[in-house]
PDB file of N, H, CA, C and O in Angstrom:
ATOM      1  N   MET A   1      18.675   3.605  -5.269  1.00  0.00           N
ATOM      2  CA  MET A   1      18.864   2.252  -4.739  1.00  0.00           C
ATOM      3  C   MET A   1      19.618   1.417  -5.789  1.00  0.00           C
ATOM      4  O   MET A   1      19.258   1.342  -6.964  1.00  0.00           O
ATOM      5  N   GLY A   2      20.682   0.802  -5.276  1.00  0.00           N
ATOM      6  H   GLY A   2      20.974   0.863  -4.321  1.00  0.00           H
ATOM      7  CA  GLY A   2      21.337  -0.175  -6.149  1.00  0.00           C
ATOM      8  C   GLY A   2      20.449  -1.440  -6.277  1.00  0.00           C
ATOM      9  O   GLY A   2      20.280  -2.178  -5.306  1.00  0.00           O
ATOM     10  N   ILE A   3      19.934  -1.662  -7.375  1.00  0.00           N
ATOM     11  H   ILE A   3      20.071  -1.063  -8.164  1.00  0.00           H
ATOM     12  CA  ILE A   3      18.947  -2.744  -7.526  1.00  0.00           C
ATOM     13  C   ILE A   3      19.583  -4.165  -7.260  1.00  0.00           C
ATOM     14  O   ILE A   3      18.882  -5.140  -6.986  1.00  0.00           O
ATOM     15  N   ALA A   4      20.885  -4.213  -7.353  1.00  0.00           N
ATOM     16  H   ALA A   4      21.455  -3.422  -7.575  1.00  0.00           H
ATOM     17  CA  ALA A   4      21.512  -5.507  -7.129  1.00  0.00           C
ATOM     18  C   ALA A   4      21.889  -5.671  -5.632  1.00  0.00           C
ATOM     19  O   ALA A   4      22.408  -6.724  -5.262  1.00  0.00           O
ATOM     20  N   ASP A   5      21.649  -4.682  -4.779  1.00  0.00           N
ATOM     21  H   ASP A   5      21.227  -3.826  -5.079  1.00  0.00           H
ATOM     22  CA  ASP A   5      21.988  -4.745  -3.350  1.00  0.00           C
ATOM     23  C   ASP A   5      20.898  -5.486  -2.519  1.00  0.00           C
ATOM     24  O   ASP A   5      19.857  -4.899  -2.223  1.00  0.00           O
ATOM     25  N   PRO A   6      21.108  -6.650  -2.176  1.00  0.00           N
ATOM     26  CA  PRO A   6      20.011  -7.369  -1.445  1.00  0.00           C
ATOM     27  C   PRO A   6      19.635  -6.678  -0.156  1.00  0.00           C
ATOM     28  O   PRO A   6      18.456  -6.783   0.181  1.00  0.00           O
ATOM     29  N   LYS A   7      20.427  -6.010   0.591  1.00  0.00           N
ATOM     30  H   LYS A   7      21.384  -5.926   0.317  1.00  0.00           H
ATOM     31  CA  LYS A   7      20.087  -5.305   1.795  1.00  0.00           C
ATOM     32  C   LYS A   7      19.183  -4.223   1.528  1.00  0.00           C
ATOM     33  O   LYS A   7      18.188  -4.052   2.232  1.00  0.00           O
ATOM     34  N   LYS A   8      19.476  -3.450   0.514  1.00  0.00           N
ATOM     35  H   LYS A   8      20.284  -3.589  -0.058  1.00  0.00           H
ATOM     36  CA  LYS A   8      18.596  -2.266   0.130  1.00  0.00           C
ATOM     37  C   LYS A   8      17.278  -2.837  -0.372  1.00  0.00           C
ATOM     38  O   LYS A   8      16.223  -2.298  -0.038  1.00  0.00           O
ATOM     39  N   MET A   9      17.295  -3.898  -1.155  1.00  0.00           N
ATOM     40  H   MET A   9      18.152  -4.336  -1.427  1.00  0.00           H
ATOM     41  CA  MET A   9      16.087  -4.470  -1.646  1.00  0.00           C
ATOM     42  C   MET A   9      15.103  -4.794  -0.501  1.00  0.00           C
ATOM     43  O   MET A   9      13.927  -4.432  -0.536  1.00  0.00           O
ATOM     44  N   LYS A  10      15.671  -5.525   0.558  1.00  0.00           N
ATOM     45  H   LYS A  10      16.627  -5.819   0.586  1.00  0.00           H
ATOM     46  CA  LYS A  10      14.977  -5.945   1.666  1.00  0.00           C
ATOM     47  C   LYS A  10      14.382  -4.713   2.421  1.00  0.00           C
ATOM     48  O   LYS A  10      13.230  -4.729   2.853  1.00  0.00           O
ATOM     49  N   GLU A  11      15.239  -3.621   2.564  1.00  0.00           N
ATOM     50  H   GLU A  11      16.176  -3.608   2.213  1.00  0.00           H
ATOM     51  CA  GLU A  11      14.710  -2.423   3.250  1.00  0.00           C
ATOM     52  C   GLU A  11      13.511  -1.794   2.417  1.00  0.00           C
ATOM     53  O   GLU A  11      12.524  -1.329   2.987  1.00  0.00           O
ATOM     54  N   TYR A  12      13.648  -1.805   1.088  1.00  0.00           N
ATOM     55  H   TYR A  12      14.450  -2.182   0.625  1.00  0.00           H
ATOM     56  CA  TYR A  12      12.636  -1.256   0.223  1.00  0.00           C
ATOM     57  C   TYR A  12      11.348  -2.099   0.398  1.00  0.00           C
ATOM     58  O   TYR A  12      10.246  -1.562   0.503  1.00  0.00           O
ATOM     59  N   ILE A  13      11.525  -3.404   0.424  1.00  0.00           N
ATOM     60  H   ILE A  13      12.420  -3.840   0.339  1.00  0.00           H
ATOM     61  CA  ILE A  13      10.382  -4.228   0.607  1.00  0.00           C
ATOM     62  C   ILE A  13       9.699  -3.953   1.899  1.00  0.00           C
ATOM     63  O   ILE A  13       8.470  -3.894   1.949  1.00  0.00           O
ATOM     64  N   LYS A  14      10.480  -3.775   2.987  1.00  0.00           N
ATOM     65  H   LYS A  14      11.478  -3.822   2.947  1.00  0.00           H
ATOM     66  CA  LYS A  14       9.935  -3.450   4.297  1.00  0.00           C
ATOM     67  C   LYS A  14       9.107  -2.221   4.236  1.00  0.00           C
ATOM     68  O   LYS A  14       7.967  -2.207   4.699  1.00  0.00           O
ATOM     69  N   LYS A  15       9.680  -1.144   3.651  1.00  0.00           N
ATOM     70  H   LYS A  15      10.607  -1.155   3.275  1.00  0.00           H
ATOM     71  CA  LYS A  15       8.949   0.166   3.531  1.00  0.00           C
ATOM     72  C   LYS A  15       7.660  -0.013   2.781  1.00  0.00           C
ATOM     73  O   LYS A  15       6.611   0.485   3.190  1.00  0.00           O
ATOM     74  N   LEU A  16       7.742  -0.719   1.692  1.00  0.00           N
ATOM     75  H   LEU A  16       8.594  -1.123   1.360  1.00  0.00           H
ATOM     76  CA  LEU A  16       6.524  -1.013   0.841  1.00  0.00           C
ATOM     77  C   LEU A  16       5.490  -1.756   1.686  1.00  0.00           C
ATOM     78  O   LEU A  16       4.317  -1.396   1.593  1.00  0.00           O
ATOM     79  N   LYS A  17       5.797  -2.688   2.444  1.00  0.00           N
ATOM     80  H   LYS A  17       6.750  -2.980   2.520  1.00  0.00           H
ATOM     81  CA  LYS A  17       4.914  -3.418   3.312  1.00  0.00           C
ATOM     82  C   LYS A  17       4.262  -2.541   4.320  1.00  0.00           C
ATOM     83  O   LYS A  17       3.067  -2.652   4.596  1.00  0.00           O
ATOM     84  N   GLU A  18       5.079  -1.641   4.884  1.00  0.00           N
ATOM     85  H   GLU A  18       6.049  -1.550   4.660  1.00  0.00           H
ATOM     86  CA  GLU A  18       4.598  -0.734   5.845  1.00  0.00           C
ATOM     87  C   GLU A  18       3.617   0.287   5.300  1.00  0.00           C
ATOM     88  O   GLU A  18       2.653   0.672   5.962  1.00  0.00           O
ATOM     89  N   ARG A  19       3.908   0.741   3.995  1.00  0.00           N
ATOM     90  H   ARG A  19       4.691   0.428   3.457  1.00  0.00           H
ATOM     91  CA  ARG A  19       2.952   1.656   3.372  1.00  0.00           C
ATOM     92  C   ARG A  19       1.672   0.867   3.123  1.00  0.00           C
ATOM     93  O   ARG A  19       0.587   1.410   3.336  1.00  0.00           O
ATOM     94  N   LYS A  20       1.743  -0.374   2.687  1.00  0.00           N
ATOM     95  H   LYS A  20       2.624  -0.815   2.514  1.00  0.00           H
ATOM     96  CA  LYS A  20       0.596  -1.176   2.359  1.00  0.00           C
ATOM     97  C   LYS A  20      -0.260  -1.192   3.548  1.00  0.00           C
ATOM     98  O   LYS A  20      -1.443  -0.883   3.407  1.00  0.00           O
ATOM     99  N   LYS A  21       0.213  -1.530   4.758  1.00  0.00           N
ATOM    100  H   LYS A  21       1.174  -1.782   4.873  1.00  0.00           H
ATOM    101  CA  LYS A  21      -0.476  -1.558   5.973  1.00  0.00           C
ATOM    102  C   LYS A  21      -1.165  -0.267   6.335  1.00  0.00           C
ATOM    103  O   LYS A  21      -2.324  -0.235   6.748  1.00  0.00           O
ATOM    104  N   GLU A  22      -0.335   0.896   6.147  1.00  0.00           N
ATOM    105  H   GLU A  22       0.607   0.871   5.811  1.00  0.00           H
ATOM    106  CA  GLU A  22      -0.853   2.200   6.398  1.00  0.00           C
ATOM    107  C   GLU A  22      -2.102   2.464   5.511  1.00  0.00           C
ATOM    108  O   GLU A  22      -3.121   2.963   5.988  1.00  0.00           O
ATOM    109  N   LEU A  23      -1.991   2.124   4.243  1.00  0.00           N
ATOM    110  H   LEU A  23      -1.163   1.719   3.856  1.00  0.00           H
ATOM    111  CA  LEU A  23      -3.096   2.432   3.267  1.00  0.00           C
ATOM    112  C   LEU A  23      -4.349   1.547   3.749  1.00  0.00           C
ATOM    113  O   LEU A  23      -5.475   2.043   3.722  1.00  0.00           O
ATOM    114  N   GLU A  24      -4.150   0.306   4.166  1.00  0.00           N
ATOM    115  H   GLU A  24      -3.235  -0.097   4.188  1.00  0.00           H
ATOM    116  CA  GLU A  24      -5.239  -0.491   4.639  1.00  0.00           C
ATOM    117  C   GLU A  24      -5.918   0.121   5.761  1.00  0.00           C
ATOM    118  O   GLU A  24      -7.147   0.127   5.832  1.00  0.00           O
ATOM    119  N   ASP A  25      -5.126   0.664   6.690  1.00  0.00           N
ATOM    120  H   ASP A  25      -4.128   0.659   6.633  1.00  0.00           H
ATOM    121  CA  ASP A  25      -5.653   1.350   7.893  1.00  0.00           C
ATOM    122  C   ASP A  25      -6.347   2.542   7.484  1.00  0.00           C
ATOM    123  O   ASP A  25      -7.440   2.790   7.993  1.00  0.00           O
ATOM    124  N   GLU A  26      -5.826   3.330   6.600  1.00  0.00           N
ATOM    125  H   GLU A  26      -4.938   3.128   6.186  1.00  0.00           H
ATOM    126  CA  GLU A  26      -6.470   4.586   6.147  1.00  0.00           C
ATOM    127  C   GLU A  26      -7.881   4.281   5.521  1.00  0.00           C
ATOM    128  O   GLU A  26      -8.847   5.014   5.730  1.00  0.00           O
ATOM    129  N   LEU A  27      -7.934   3.187   4.763  1.00  0.00           N
ATOM    130  H   LEU A  27      -7.149   2.592   4.594  1.00  0.00           H
ATOM    131  CA  LEU A  27      -9.161   2.881   4.099  1.00  0.00           C
ATOM    132  C   LEU A  27     -10.241   2.467   5.178  1.00  0.00           C
ATOM    133  O   LEU A  27     -11.392   2.902   5.132  1.00  0.00           O
ATOM    134  N   THR A  28      -9.815   1.646   6.096  1.00  0.00           N
ATOM    135  H   THR A  28      -8.880   1.294   6.133  1.00  0.00           H
ATOM    136  CA  THR A  28     -10.707   1.224   7.235  1.00  0.00           C
ATOM    137  C   THR A  28     -11.229   2.465   7.935  1.00  0.00           C
ATOM    138  O   THR A  28     -12.429   2.568   8.190  1.00  0.00           O
ATOM    139  N   LYS A  29     -10.322   3.444   8.261  1.00  0.00           N
ATOM    140  H   LYS A  29      -9.347   3.361   8.053  1.00  0.00           H
ATOM    141  CA  LYS A  29     -10.783   4.649   8.921  1.00  0.00           C
ATOM    142  C   LYS A  29     -11.794   5.443   8.141  1.00  0.00           C
ATOM    143  O   LYS A  29     -12.777   5.981   8.651  1.00  0.00           O
ATOM    144  N   LEU A  30     -11.463   5.477   6.805  1.00  0.00           N
ATOM    145  H   LEU A  30     -10.664   5.040   6.391  1.00  0.00           H
ATOM    146  CA  LEU A  30     -12.344   6.175   5.866  1.00  0.00           C
ATOM    147  C   LEU A  30     -13.761   5.704   5.863  1.00  0.00           C
ATOM    148  O   LEU A  30     -14.747   6.440   5.895  1.00  0.00           O
ATOM    149  N   ILE A  31     -13.760   4.260   5.816  1.00  0.00           N
ATOM    150  H   ILE A  31     -12.959   3.661   5.789  1.00  0.00           H
ATOM    151  CA  ILE A  31     -15.081   3.622   5.742  1.00  0.00           C
ATOM    152  C   ILE A  31     -15.864   3.896   7.072  1.00  0.00           C
ATOM    153  O   ILE A  31     -17.076   4.110   7.067  1.00  0.00           O
ATOM    154  N   ASP A  32     -15.135   3.879   8.163  1.00  0.00           N
ATOM    155  H   ASP A  32     -14.151   3.705   8.167  1.00  0.00           H
ATOM    156  CA  ASP A  32     -15.780   4.215   9.478  1.00  0.00           C
ATOM    157  C   ASP A  32     -16.318   5.590   9.496  1.00  0.00           C
ATOM    158  O   ASP A  32     -17.402   5.829  10.030  1.00  0.00           O
ATOM    159  N   LYS A  33     -15.544   6.574   8.886  1.00  0.00           N
ATOM    160  H   LYS A  33     -14.664   6.380   8.452  1.00  0.00           H
ATOM    161  CA  LYS A  33     -16.103   7.972   8.881  1.00  0.00           C
ATOM    162  C   LYS A  33     -17.296   8.034   8.018  1.00  0.00           C
ATOM    163  O   LYS A  33     -18.232   8.761   8.350  1.00  0.00           O
ATOM    164  N   LYS A  34     -17.343   7.315   6.910  1.00  0.00           N
ATOM    165  H   LYS A  34     -16.583   6.724   6.640  1.00  0.00           H
ATOM    166  CA  LYS A  34     -18.504   7.335   6.092  1.00  0.00           C
ATOM    167  C   LYS A  34     -19.771   6.776   6.728  1.00  0.00           C
ATOM    168  O   LYS A  34     -20.870   7.326   6.667  1.00  0.00           O
ATOM    169  N   GLU A  35     -19.499   5.601   7.357  1.00  0.00           N
ATOM    170  H   GLU A  35     -18.606   5.154   7.407  1.00  0.00           H
ATOM    171  CA  GLU A  35     -20.605   4.913   8.065  1.00  0.00           C
ATOM    172  C   GLU A  35     -21.141   5.832   9.245  1.00  0.00           C
ATOM    173  O   GLU A  35     -22.330   5.788   9.560  1.00  0.00           O
ATOM    174  N   ARG A  36     -20.311   6.597   9.838  1.00  0.00           N
ATOM    175  H   ARG A  36     -19.344   6.633   9.582  1.00  0.00           H
ATOM    176  CA  ARG A  36     -20.720   7.602  10.979  1.00  0.00           C
ATOM    177  C   ARG A  36     -21.312   8.836  10.404  1.00  0.00           C
ATOM    178  O   ARG A  36     -21.800   9.672  11.165  1.00  0.00           O
ATOM    179  N   GLY A  37     -21.305   9.021   9.056  1.00  0.00           N
ATOM    180  H   GLY A  37     -20.909   8.342   8.438  1.00  0.00           H
ATOM    181  CA  GLY A  37     -21.796  10.192   8.448  1.00  0.00           C
ATOM    182  C   GLY A  37     -20.861  11.391   8.636  1.00  0.00           C
ATOM    183  O   GLY A  37     -21.348  12.513   8.501  1.00  0.00           O
ATOM    184  N   GLU A  38     -19.593  11.259   8.929  1.00  0.00           N
ATOM    185  H   GLU A  38     -19.197  10.347   9.038  1.00  0.00           H
ATOM    186  CA  GLU A  38     -18.745  12.346   9.106  1.00  0.00           C
ATOM    187  C   GLU A  38     -18.178  12.918   7.800  1.00  0.00           C
ATOM    188  O   GLU A  38     -17.594  14.002   7.825  1.00  0.00           O
ATOM    189  N   ILE A  39     -18.320  12.267   6.724  1.00  0.00           N
ATOM    190  H   ILE A  39     -18.794  11.386   6.704  1.00  0.00           H
ATOM    191  CA  ILE A  39     -17.943  12.773   5.502  1.00  0.00           C
ATOM    192  C   ILE A  39     -18.951  12.501   4.407  1.00  0.00           C
ATOM    193  O   ILE A  39     -19.722  11.549   4.526  1.00  0.00           O
ATOM    194  N   SER A  40     -18.982  13.237   3.415  1.00  0.00           N
ATOM    195  H   SER A  40     -18.356  14.011   3.318  1.00  0.00           H
ATOM    196  CA  SER A  40     -19.993  13.115   2.316  1.00  0.00           C
ATOM    197  C   SER A  40     -19.591  11.888   1.399  1.00  0.00           C
ATOM    198  O   SER A  40     -18.439  11.453   1.374  1.00  0.00           O
ATOM    199  N   ASP A  41     -20.625  11.366   0.649  1.00  0.00           N
ATOM    200  H   ASP A  41     -21.561  11.719   0.669  1.00  0.00           H
ATOM    201  CA  ASP A  41     -20.319  10.334  -0.238  1.00  0.00           C
ATOM    202  C   ASP A  41     -19.240  10.663  -1.323  1.00  0.00           C
ATOM    203  O   ASP A  41     -18.441   9.830  -1.751  1.00  0.00           O
ATOM    204  N   GLU A  42     -19.309  12.007  -1.731  1.00  0.00           N
ATOM    205  H   GLU A  42     -19.958  12.683  -1.383  1.00  0.00           H
ATOM    206  CA  GLU A  42     -18.379  12.491  -2.694  1.00  0.00           C
ATOM    207  C   GLU A  42     -17.007  12.485  -2.141  1.00  0.00           C
ATOM    208  O   GLU A  42     -16.092  11.977  -2.789  1.00  0.00           O
ATOM    209  N   GLU A  43     -16.808  13.027  -0.967  1.00  0.00           N
ATOM    210  H   GLU A  43     -17.551  13.440  -0.440  1.00  0.00           H
ATOM    211  CA  GLU A  43     -15.549  13.048  -0.308  1.00  0.00           C
ATOM    212  C   GLU A  43     -14.950  11.632  -0.163  1.00  0.00           C
ATOM    213  O   GLU A  43     -13.778  11.373  -0.436  1.00  0.00           O
ATOM    214  N   TYR A  44     -15.875  10.720   0.298  1.00  0.00           N
ATOM    215  H   TYR A  44     -16.827  10.931   0.519  1.00  0.00           H
ATOM    216  CA  TYR A  44     -15.508   9.335   0.606  1.00  0.00           C
ATOM    217  C   TYR A  44     -14.970   8.716  -0.772  1.00  0.00           C
ATOM    218  O   TYR A  44     -13.909   8.094  -0.820  1.00  0.00           O
ATOM    219  N   GLU A  45     -15.763   8.933  -1.854  1.00  0.00           N
ATOM    220  H   GLU A  45     -16.625   9.438  -1.815  1.00  0.00           H
ATOM    221  CA  GLU A  45     -15.331   8.341  -3.156  1.00  0.00           C
ATOM    222  C   GLU A  45     -13.975   8.861  -3.659  1.00  0.00           C
ATOM    223  O   GLU A  45     -13.139   8.121  -4.178  1.00  0.00           O
ATOM    224  N   GLU A  46     -13.809  10.182  -3.472  1.00  0.00           N
ATOM    225  H   GLU A  46     -14.488  10.783  -3.051  1.00  0.00           H
ATOM    226  CA  GLU A  46     -12.586  10.812  -3.922  1.00  0.00           C
ATOM    227  C   GLU A  46     -11.388  10.263  -3.138  1.00  0.00           C
ATOM    228  O   GLU A  46     -10.381   9.849  -3.712  1.00  0.00           O
ATOM    229  N   ARG A  47     -11.535  10.276  -1.778  1.00  0.00           N
ATOM    230  H   ARG A  47     -12.353  10.612  -1.311  1.00  0.00           H
ATOM    231  CA  ARG A  47     -10.406   9.760  -0.961  1.00  0.00           C
ATOM    232  C   ARG A  47     -10.193   8.269  -1.073  1.00  0.00           C
ATOM    233  O   ARG A  47      -9.071   7.789  -0.913  1.00  0.00           O
ATOM    234  N   LYS A  48     -11.275   7.513  -1.352  1.00  0.00           N
ATOM    235  H   LYS A  48     -12.187   7.903  -1.482  1.00  0.00           H
ATOM    236  CA  LYS A  48     -11.034   6.115  -1.519  1.00  0.00           C
ATOM    237  C   LYS A  48     -10.373   5.804  -2.860  1.00  0.00           C
ATOM    238  O   LYS A  48      -9.617   4.835  -2.939  1.00  0.00           O
ATOM    239  N   ARG A  49     -10.610   6.542  -3.869  1.00  0.00           N
ATOM    240  H   ARG A  49     -11.224   7.329  -3.805  1.00  0.00           H
ATOM    241  CA  ARG A  49     -10.002   6.275  -5.194  1.00  0.00           C
ATOM    242  C   ARG A  49      -8.474   6.599  -5.020  1.00  0.00           C
ATOM    243  O   ARG A  49      -7.628   5.896  -5.572  1.00  0.00           O
ATOM    244  N   LYS A  50      -8.152   7.646  -4.265  1.00  0.00           N
ATOM    245  H   LYS A  50      -8.840   8.217  -3.816  1.00  0.00           H
ATOM    246  CA  LYS A  50      -6.718   7.999  -4.003  1.00  0.00           C
ATOM    247  C   LYS A  50      -6.066   6.929  -3.287  1.00  0.00           C
ATOM    248  O   LYS A  50      -5.008   6.467  -3.714  1.00  0.00           O
ATOM    249  N   ILE A  51      -6.600   6.502  -2.250  1.00  0.00           N
ATOM    250  H   ILE A  51      -7.459   6.877  -1.903  1.00  0.00           H
ATOM    251  CA  ILE A  51      -6.039   5.375  -1.455  1.00  0.00           C
ATOM    252  C   ILE A  51      -5.859   4.040  -2.334  1.00  0.00           C
ATOM    253  O   ILE A  51      -4.807   3.400  -2.325  1.00  0.00           O
ATOM    254  N   GLU A  52      -6.936   3.695  -3.061  1.00  0.00           N
ATOM    255  H   GLU A  52      -7.791   4.214  -3.068  1.00  0.00           H
ATOM    256  CA  GLU A  52      -6.788   2.559  -3.922  1.00  0.00           C
ATOM    257  C   GLU A  52      -5.757   2.600  -4.987  1.00  0.00           C
ATOM    258  O   GLU A  52      -5.111   1.602  -5.306  1.00  0.00           O
ATOM    259  N   ARG A  53      -5.602   3.813  -5.557  1.00  0.00           N
ATOM    260  H   ARG A  53      -6.127   4.624  -5.298  1.00  0.00           H
ATOM    261  CA  ARG A  53      -4.627   4.072  -6.593  1.00  0.00           C
ATOM    262  C   ARG A  53      -3.193   3.796  -6.058  1.00  0.00           C
ATOM    263  O   ARG A  53      -2.388   3.075  -6.647  1.00  0.00           O
ATOM    264  N   GLU A  54      -2.952   4.440  -4.885  1.00  0.00           N
ATOM    265  H   GLU A  54      -3.606   5.026  -4.407  1.00  0.00           H
ATOM    266  CA  GLU A  54      -1.617   4.166  -4.293  1.00  0.00           C
ATOM    267  C   GLU A  54      -1.392   2.737  -3.922  1.00  0.00           C
ATOM    268  O   GLU A  54      -0.288   2.213  -4.077  1.00  0.00           O
ATOM    269  N   TYR A  55      -2.497   2.052  -3.397  1.00  0.00           N
ATOM    270  H   TYR A  55      -3.393   2.477  -3.271  1.00  0.00           H
ATOM    271  CA  TYR A  55      -2.430   0.783  -2.959  1.00  0.00           C
ATOM    272  C   TYR A  55      -2.059  -0.167  -4.186  1.00  0.00           C
ATOM    273  O   TYR A  55      -1.268  -1.101  -4.053  1.00  0.00           O
ATOM    274  N   VAL A  56      -2.607   0.100  -5.231  1.00  0.00           N
ATOM    275  H   VAL A  56      -3.250   0.859  -5.339  1.00  0.00           H
ATOM    276  CA  VAL A  56      -2.318  -0.675  -6.471  1.00  0.00           C
ATOM    277  C   VAL A  56      -0.844  -0.494  -6.926  1.00  0.00           C
ATOM    278  O   VAL A  56      -0.211  -1.410  -7.452  1.00  0.00           O
ATOM    279  N   GLU A  57      -0.351   0.708  -6.698  1.00  0.00           N
ATOM    280  H   GLU A  57      -0.865   1.452  -6.270  1.00  0.00           H
ATOM    281  CA  GLU A  57       1.000   1.043  -7.141  1.00  0.00           C
ATOM    282  C   GLU A  57       1.967   0.278  -6.158  1.00  0.00           C
ATOM    283  O   GLU A  57       2.937  -0.345  -6.592  1.00  0.00           O
ATOM    284  N   VAL A  58       1.665   0.351  -4.823  1.00  0.00           N
ATOM    285  H   VAL A  58       0.877   0.857  -4.471  1.00  0.00           H
ATOM    286  CA  VAL A  58       2.504  -0.439  -3.789  1.00  0.00           C
ATOM    287  C   VAL A  58       2.460  -1.870  -4.099  1.00  0.00           C
ATOM    288  O   VAL A  58       3.534  -2.471  -4.085  1.00  0.00           O
ATOM    289  N   MET A  59       1.364  -2.523  -4.384  1.00  0.00           N
ATOM    290  H   MET A  59       0.491  -2.035  -4.396  1.00  0.00           H
ATOM    291  CA  MET A  59       1.192  -3.852  -4.556  1.00  0.00           C
ATOM    292  C   MET A  59       1.969  -4.246  -5.925  1.00  0.00           C
ATOM    293  O   MET A  59       2.506  -5.349  -6.025  1.00  0.00           O
ATOM    294  N   ASP A  60       2.005  -3.328  -6.938  1.00  0.00           N
ATOM    295  H   ASP A  60       1.569  -2.431  -6.857  1.00  0.00           H
ATOM    296  CA  ASP A  60       2.719  -3.649  -8.121  1.00  0.00           C
ATOM    297  C   ASP A  60       4.247  -3.703  -7.815  1.00  0.00           C
ATOM    298  O   ASP A  60       4.956  -4.613  -8.246  1.00  0.00           O
ATOM    299  N   ARG A  61       4.693  -2.726  -7.083  1.00  0.00           N
ATOM    300  H   ARG A  61       4.117  -1.987  -6.733  1.00  0.00           H
ATOM    301  CA  ARG A  61       6.127  -2.710  -6.691  1.00  0.00           C
ATOM    302  C   ARG A  61       6.544  -3.918  -5.859  1.00  0.00           C
ATOM    303  O   ARG A  61       7.614  -4.502  -6.035  1.00  0.00           O
ATOM    304  N   LEU A  62       5.604  -4.271  -4.906  1.00  0.00           N
ATOM    305  H   LEU A  62       4.735  -3.797  -4.763  1.00  0.00           H
ATOM    306  CA  LEU A  62       5.867  -5.580  -4.115  1.00  0.00           C
ATOM    307  C   LEU A  62       6.041  -6.767  -5.022  1.00  0.00           C
ATOM    308  O   LEU A  62       6.932  -7.603  -4.870  1.00  0.00           O
ATOM    309  N   THR A  63       5.091  -6.791  -6.023  1.00  0.00           N
ATOM    310  H   THR A  63       4.368  -6.111  -6.146  1.00  0.00           H
ATOM    311  CA  THR A  63       5.133  -7.965  -6.946  1.00  0.00           C
ATOM    312  C   THR A  63       6.480  -7.984  -7.703  1.00  0.00           C
ATOM    313  O   THR A  63       7.114  -9.021  -7.894  1.00  0.00           O
ATOM    314  N   GLN A  64       6.870  -6.757  -8.119  1.00  0.00           N
ATOM    315  H   GLN A  64       6.355  -5.914  -7.964  1.00  0.00           H
ATOM    316  CA  GLN A  64       8.114  -6.701  -8.927  1.00  0.00           C
ATOM    317  C   GLN A  64       9.222  -7.056  -7.980  1.00  0.00           C
ATOM    318  O   GLN A  64      10.107  -7.787  -8.427  1.00  0.00           O
ATOM    319  N   MET A  65       9.300  -6.662  -6.785  1.00  0.00           N
ATOM    320  H   MET A  65       8.582  -6.069  -6.423  1.00  0.00           H
ATOM    321  CA  MET A  65      10.429  -7.082  -5.924  1.00  0.00           C
ATOM    322  C   MET A  65      10.305  -8.520  -5.544  1.00  0.00           C
ATOM    323  O   MET A  65      11.354  -9.129  -5.330  1.00  0.00           O
ATOM    324  N   SER A  66       9.213  -9.119  -5.437  1.00  0.00           N
ATOM    325  H   SER A  66       8.362  -8.625  -5.611  1.00  0.00           H
ATOM    326  CA  SER A  66       9.060 -10.493  -5.204  1.00  0.00           C
ATOM    327  C   SER A  66       9.688 -11.291  -6.411  1.00  0.00           C
ATOM    328  O   SER A  66      10.390 -12.276  -6.185  1.00  0.00           O
ATOM    329  N   TYR A  67       9.455 -10.898  -7.577  1.00  0.00           N
ATOM    330  H   TYR A  67       8.885 -10.098  -7.761  1.00  0.00           H
ATOM    331  CA  TYR A  67      10.060 -11.401  -8.836  1.00  0.00           C
ATOM    332  C   TYR A  67      11.575 -11.223  -8.779  1.00  0.00           C
ATOM    333  O   TYR A  67      12.309 -12.174  -9.047  1.00  0.00           O
ATOM    334  N   LEU A  68      12.048 -10.063  -8.445  1.00  0.00           N
ATOM    335  H   LEU A  68      11.452  -9.290  -8.226  1.00  0.00           H
ATOM    336  CA  LEU A  68      13.558  -9.758  -8.486  1.00  0.00           C
ATOM    337  C   LEU A  68      14.257 -10.545  -7.372  1.00  0.00           C
ATOM    338  O   LEU A  68      15.389 -10.991  -7.559  1.00  0.00           O
ATOM    339  N   THR A  69      13.608 -10.722  -6.223  1.00  0.00           N
ATOM    340  H   THR A  69      12.689 -10.359  -6.071  1.00  0.00           H
ATOM    341  CA  THR A  69      14.351 -11.406  -5.138  1.00  0.00           C
ATOM    342  C   THR A  69      14.096 -12.833  -5.122  1.00  0.00           C
ATOM    343  O   THR A  69      14.803 -13.550  -4.414  1.00  0.00           O
ATOM    344  N   GLY A  70      13.125 -13.342  -5.855  1.00  0.00           N
ATOM    345  H   GLY A  70      12.551 -12.759  -6.430  1.00  0.00           H
ATOM    346  CA  GLY A  70      12.922 -14.757  -5.903  1.00  0.00           C
ATOM    347  C   GLY A  70      12.177 -15.323  -4.578  1.00  0.00           C
ATOM    348  O   GLY A  70      12.161 -16.510  -4.253  1.00  0.00           O
ATOM    349  N   GLU A  71      11.568 -14.268  -3.879  1.00  0.00           N
ATOM    350  H   GLU A  71      11.581 -13.303  -4.143  1.00  0.00           H
ATOM    351  CA  GLU A  71      10.854 -14.674  -2.656  1.00  0.00           C
ATOM    352  C   GLU A  71       9.519 -13.974  -2.686  1.00  0.00           C
ATOM    353  O   GLU A  71       9.257 -13.104  -3.517  1.00  0.00           O
ATOM    354  N   SER A  72       8.672 -14.387  -1.740  1.00  0.00           N
ATOM    355  H   SER A  72       8.884 -15.093  -1.065  1.00  0.00           H
ATOM    356  CA  SER A  72       7.399 -13.726  -1.641  1.00  0.00           C
ATOM    357  C   SER A  72       7.497 -12.404  -0.865  1.00  0.00           C
ATOM    358  O   SER A  72       7.558 -12.412   0.365  1.00  0.00           O
ATOM    359  N   ALA A  73       7.513 -11.296  -1.563  1.00  0.00           N
ATOM    360  H   ALA A  73       7.464 -11.290  -2.561  1.00  0.00           H
ATOM    361  CA  ALA A  73       7.601  -9.921  -0.892  1.00  0.00           C
ATOM    362  C   ALA A  73       6.182  -9.485  -0.489  1.00  0.00           C
ATOM    363  O   ALA A  73       6.021  -8.511   0.246  1.00  0.00           O
ATOM    364  N   LEU A  74       5.108 -10.236  -0.991  1.00  0.00           N
ATOM    365  H   LEU A  74       5.239 -11.028  -1.588  1.00  0.00           H
ATOM    366  CA  LEU A  74       3.824  -9.811  -0.698  1.00  0.00           C
ATOM    367  C   LEU A  74       3.391 -10.030   0.656  1.00  0.00           C
ATOM    368  O   LEU A  74       2.649  -9.214   1.202  1.00  0.00           O
ATOM    369  N   PHE A  75       3.819 -11.127   1.275  1.00  0.00           N
ATOM    370  H   PHE A  75       4.422 -11.789   0.831  1.00  0.00           H
ATOM    371  CA  PHE A  75       3.318 -11.539   2.579  1.00  0.00           C
ATOM    372  C   PHE A  75       4.456 -11.673   3.558  1.00  0.00           C
ATOM    373  O   PHE A  75       5.598 -11.905   3.160  1.00  0.00           O
ATOM    374  N   GLY A  76       4.148 -11.523   4.885  1.00  0.00           N
ATOM    375  H   GLY A  76       3.220 -11.334   5.208  1.00  0.00           H
ATOM    376  CA  GLY A  76       5.065 -11.748   5.871  1.00  0.00           C
ATOM    377  C   GLY A  76       5.632 -10.460   6.451  1.00  0.00           C
ATOM    378  O   GLY A  76       6.472 -10.504   7.350  1.00  0.00           O
TER     379      GLY A  76
END
């Protein structure tokens, strides 16, 4: 990605926002599965940590893009 290309930056931000939403949905589904007893506590914690780790990475990238573009890439 050409970091100075505003169009590519906006596309990247869009993809990051989509992944953020996917991860939020995955966590919600995971919580539901745990509450219904479909997965063990151990499996829940392992999968939750993986989702949280990627979520932090996505949010970090969104924060960086927000700084680079001078606009709020975190919301909207």
